[in-house]
Structures are given as structure tokens and as C-alpha cells.
C-alpha positions as CSV (number, residue, x, y, z in Angstrom):
1,X,-23.1,121.9,-91.2
2,X,-25.4,119.0,-90.6
3,X,-25.8,120.0,-87.0
4,X,-27.1,123.4,-88.0
5,X,-29.6,121.8,-90.3
6,X,-30.8,119.4,-87.6
7,X,-31.1,122.2,-85.0
8,X,-33.1,124.5,-87.3
9,X,-35.3,121.5,-88.3
10,X,-35.8,120.6,-84.7
11,X,-36.7,124.2,-83.7
12,X,-39.2,124.3,-86.6
13,X,-40.8,121.1,-85.4
14,X,-41.0,122.3,-81.8
15,X,-42.6,125.6,-82.9
16,X,-45.1,123.9,-85.1
17,X,-46.1,121.3,-82.5
18,X,-46.4,124.0,-79.8
19,X,-48.7,126.1,-82.1
20,X,-50.9,123.0,-82.8
21,X,-51.2,122.2,-79.1
22,X,-52.2,125.7,-78.1
23,X,-54.7,125.8,-81.0
24,X,-56.3,122.5,-79.8
25,X,-56.4,123.7,-76.2
26,X,-58.1,126.9,-77.2
27,X,-60.7,125.0,-79.3
28,X,-61.9,122.8,-76.4
29,X,-65.4,123.2,-75.1
30,X,-66.1,124.2,-71.5
31,X,-67.3,120.7,-70.5
32,X,-64.0,119.0,-71.6
33,X,-62.0,121.8,-69.9
34,X,-63.9,121.2,-66.7
35,X,-63.3,117.5,-66.8
36,X,-59.6,118.0,-67.5
37,X,-59.3,120.5,-64.6
38,X,-61.0,118.0,-62.2
39,X,-58.6,115.3,-63.3
40,X,-55.7,117.6,-62.7
41,X,-56.9,118.5,-59.3
42,X,-57.4,114.9,-58.3
43,X,-53.9,114.1,-59.5
44,X,-52.4,116.9,-57.5
45,X,-54.4,115.8,-54.4
46,X,-53.2,112.2,-54.8
47,X,-49.6,113.4,-55.2
48,X,-49.9,115.5,-52.0
49,X,-51.3,112.5,-50.1
50,X,-48.4,110.4,-51.2
51,X,-46.0,113.0,-49.8
52,X,-47.7,112.8,-46.4
53,X,-47.0,109.0,-46.2
54,X,-43.3,108.6,-47.0
55,X,-43.1,105.3,-45.2
56,X,-45.1,103.7,-48.0
57,X,-42.3,104.5,-50.4
58,X,-39.8,102.7,-48.1
59,X,-42.1,99.6,-47.7
60,X,-40.1,97.4,-50.1
61,X,-36.9,98.2,-48.2
62,X,-38.5,97.4,-44.9
63,X,-40.0,94.1,-46.0
64,X,-36.7,92.9,-47.5
65,X,-34.9,93.9,-44.3
66,X,-37.5,92.1,-42.2
67,X,-37.2,89.0,-44.4
68,X,-33.4,89.0,-44.0
69,X,-33.7,89.3,-40.2
70,X,-36.2,86.4,-40.0
71,X,-33.9,84.2,-42.1
72,X,-31.0,85.1,-39.9
73,X,-33.0,84.2,-36.7
74,X,-34.1,81.0,-38.3
75,X,-30.5,80.1,-39.3
76,X,-29.2,80.8,-35.8
77,X,-32.0,78.7,-34.2
78,X,-31.3,75.8,-36.5
79,X,-27.6,76.1,-35.9
80,X,-27.7,76.1,-32.1
81,X,-30.9,74.3,-31.4
82,X,-31.1,71.8,-34.2
83,X,-31.2,68.0,-33.7
84,X,-27.6,67.7,-34.9
85,X,-26.3,69.6,-31.9
86,X,-27.9,67.1,-29.5
87,X,-26.2,64.2,-31.2
88,X,-22.8,65.8,-31.7
89,X,-21.2,64.0,-28.8
90,X,-21.1,60.4,-29.6
91,X,-21.4,58.0,-26.7
92,X,-18.2,56.4,-25.6
93,X,-19.7,52.9,-25.8
94,X,-21.7,51.5,-28.6
95,X,-25.0,49.9,-27.7
96,X,-23.9,46.9,-29.8
97,X,-21.0,46.1,-27.4
98,X,-23.5,44.6,-24.9
99,X,-24.9,42.4,-27.6
100,X,-21.5,41.3,-28.7
101,X,-20.6,40.4,-25.1
102,X,-23.8,38.3,-24.8
103,X,-23.3,36.7,-28.2
104,X,-19.7,35.9,-27.7
105,X,-19.2,32.5,-26.3
106,X,-16.1,30.6,-25.3
107,X,-15.8,27.1,-26.5
108,X,-15.9,25.7,-23.0
109,X,-18.5,28.0,-21.6
110,X,-21.5,26.6,-23.5
111,X,-24.3,28.6,-25.1
112,X,-24.9,32.3,-24.3
113,X,-28.6,31.6,-23.5
114,X,-27.4,29.1,-20.8
115,X,-25.3,31.8,-19.3
116,X,-28.3,34.2,-19.1
117,X,-30.4,31.6,-17.6
118,X,-27.9,31.0,-14.8
119,X,-28.6,34.5,-13.3
120,X,-32.4,34.6,-13.6
121,X,-32.8,35.9,-10.1
122,X,-30.4,38.8,-10.7
123,X,-32.2,39.8,-13.9
124,X,-35.6,39.6,-12.0
125,X,-34.2,41.9,-9.3
126,X,-32.7,44.3,-11.8
127,X,-36.1,44.5,-13.6
128,X,-38.0,45.3,-10.4
129,X,-35.4,47.9,-9.4
130,X,-35.7,49.6,-12.7
131,X,-39.5,49.6,-12.7
132,X,-40.0,51.0,-9.2
133,X,-39.5,54.7,-8.4
134,X,-36.7,55.6,-6.1
135,X,-37.8,56.3,-2.5
136,X,-36.8,59.5,-0.9
């Protein structure tokens, strides 16, 4: 019962609003009708232009796909070419082992500096050999 009342009330509202709309359209002056017609023609032309360029509608999809591809390339580049990959293989010997050898002294051997001064000629030769370029 309530549905019938609502449907009849809705139909009456629709008929009344349609009659008022048509009356207001018929009472428009020619200048206003011309401006409305021009606006409608411009809207139709703009809609037709949008249909000619469908790639503009897919632009957000293309830019997000491009951003994902760029992030993937950057991730791969950092994974394989990053500074961690160059230092992954630790050297077998620590650079501090040499210092430990030099600093270690036996009780009867004397000071480590004295040991280094015993072979001054050898260290002079090693320095010259390291500083000169190899001959071919």
C-alpha cells in the first residue's frame, strides 16, 4: 500500500517538474537560447576531440607502469652494481696482521723498531721497486 502511494507521488512530482521545465524553456528569449546552443555545440566538439585521443585517458596507467619499471631497473642496478657487491668477498688476511707481526716482540729479540732498522737497505730497495714502473 505504501509503495503505491510513493509511486503515485513520484509520478506526480516527475510530471510537475517536467511541465515546469518545458515552460521555462519555452519562455527563454532568443539570445539566451543562442548562448545555450553555442555552449552545447562547444561541449559536443570537446567530447568528440577527447574521443580522438584515447591515449590521454590511459596516461595515468602508462605513467604508473613507467614508474614501476624505473624502480625495478634502479633496484636491479643497486642489487648487482652496488658497493656491497664489491666488498662481499672479505680478504683472507687482515691488514692488521702485518702490524701485529711488527708490534710483536720476543723477549730476547729486542725492540720491533730495532728489527726494522736492521733491514733499511731492503726497505729502500722495496720502495724504489714499488715506485718505478715495470719495464717491458
